[in-house]
C-alpha positions in Angstrom: 38.3 12.4 17.7 37.8 8.7 18.7 40.3 6.0 19.3 39.1 2.4 19.3 40.7 -0.6 21.0 39.5 -4.2 20.5 40.1 -7.0 23.0 38.8 -10.5 23.7 40.1 -12.5 20.8 41.8 -15.8 21.2 41.9 -19.5 20.2 38.8 -21.6 20.7 37.5 -25.0 19.6 34.6 -25.2 17.1 31.3 -24.8 19.0 32.9 -22.5 21.6 32.2 -18.9 22.4 34.1 -15.6 22.7 33.1 -12.1 23.6 34.9 -9.2 21.8 35.0 -5.7 23.3 35.7 -2.4 21.6 36.4 0.6 23.8 36.3 4.2 22.5 38.6 6.7 24.2 36.8 9.9 23.0 34.3 11.9 25.1 31.3 9.8 26.1 28.9 12.3 24.5 30.7 12.0 21.2 31.2 8.2 21.3 27.5 7.7 22.1 26.5 9.4 18.9 28.4 7.0 16.7 27.1 3.8 15.1 29.5 0.9 15.8 30.3 -2.1 13.7 32.4 -5.2 13.5 34.3 -6.3 10.4 36.5 -9.3 9.9 39.2 -10.2 7.4 40.6 -13.7 6.8 43.9 -14.3 4.9 43.3 -13.9 1.2 39.9 -12.4 1.6 38.4 -8.9 1.6 37.3 -7.3 4.8 33.6 -8.1 5.4 30.9 -6.6 7.5 29.9 -8.8 10.4 27.5 -6.7 12.6 26.5 -3.2 13.4 24.5 -1.2 16.0 23.0 2.2 15.7 24.1 5.0 18.0 21.1 4.6 20.3 21.0 0.8 20.1 17.7 0.9 18.4 18.8 -1.0 15.4 21.2 -3.9 14.8 22.3 -5.7 11.7 24.1 -9.0 11.0 25.6 -10.7 8.1 23.8 -13.9 7.0 26.9 -15.9 8.0 26.6 -15.0 11.7 22.9 -14.3 12.2 21.6 -16.4 15.0 25.1 -17.0 16.4 26.5 -13.5 17.2 24.9 -10.7 19.2 26.1 -7.1 19.2 25.4 -4.7 22.1 26.7 -1.5 23.5 27.1 0.3 26.8 27.3 4.0 26.1 28.1 4.8 29.7 31.3 2.9 29.2 31.7 3.9 25.5 32.1 0.2 24.7 30.5 -2.1 22.1 30.5 -5.9 22.5 30.2 -8.9 20.1 29.1 -12.1 21.7 30.1 -15.0 19.4 28.5 -18.4 20.0 28.7 -21.7 18.1 31.9 -20.6 16.5 33.0 -22.3 13.3 36.4 -22.6 11.7 35.3 -20.3 8.9 34.9 -17.6 11.6 38.6 -17.4 11.9 39.8 -13.9 11.0 41.1 -10.7 12.3 38.2 -8.8 13.8 38.0 -5.0 13.7 35.7 -2.5 15.3 34.7 0.7 13.5 32.7 3.8 14.0 30.8 6.4 12.0 28.3 9.1 12.8 24.8 7.9 13.9 23.8 5.3 11.3 24.9 1.8 10.3 26.3 1.1 6.8 27.9 -2.1 5.5 30.7 -0.6 3.4 34.2 -0.4 4.9 34.9 2.9 3.2 32.1 4.7 5.1 33.7 4.3 8.5 35.9 7.0 10.0 37.5 5.3 12.9 39.1 1.9 13.2 40.6 -0.3 15.9 43.8 -2.2 15.5 42.1 -5.6 15.3 42.0 -8.7 17.4 42.6 -12.2 16.2 40.0 -14.9 16.5 41.0 -18.5 15.6 38.6 -21.4 15.7 40.1 -24.9 15.5 38.7 -28.1 14.1 
């Protein structure tokens, strides 16, 4: 029902910034009713929750490791969710995935129905 495509990853130096985007291809009315989340997975580690935003944007959540540095937002008219990443650290290096589920945010990977293909973020130094 929804297809998600991430973009915006790349190579940056520590302390730099990136903005990730995730566009949903389904009907706008459908996409707007889904909570969106960002997960990341580094080599040798399990996929972990990074941030999520409720379908109406009324609630957001962040993992402790990114709180104060990352900001999630969404534009339902464009069926797109964003992750602004500031003050990047080498430990932020990972493949970043966007995901969607109906209405509400959860932190478990298994609870999400739709996934993007991932975009690589690499932070040097």
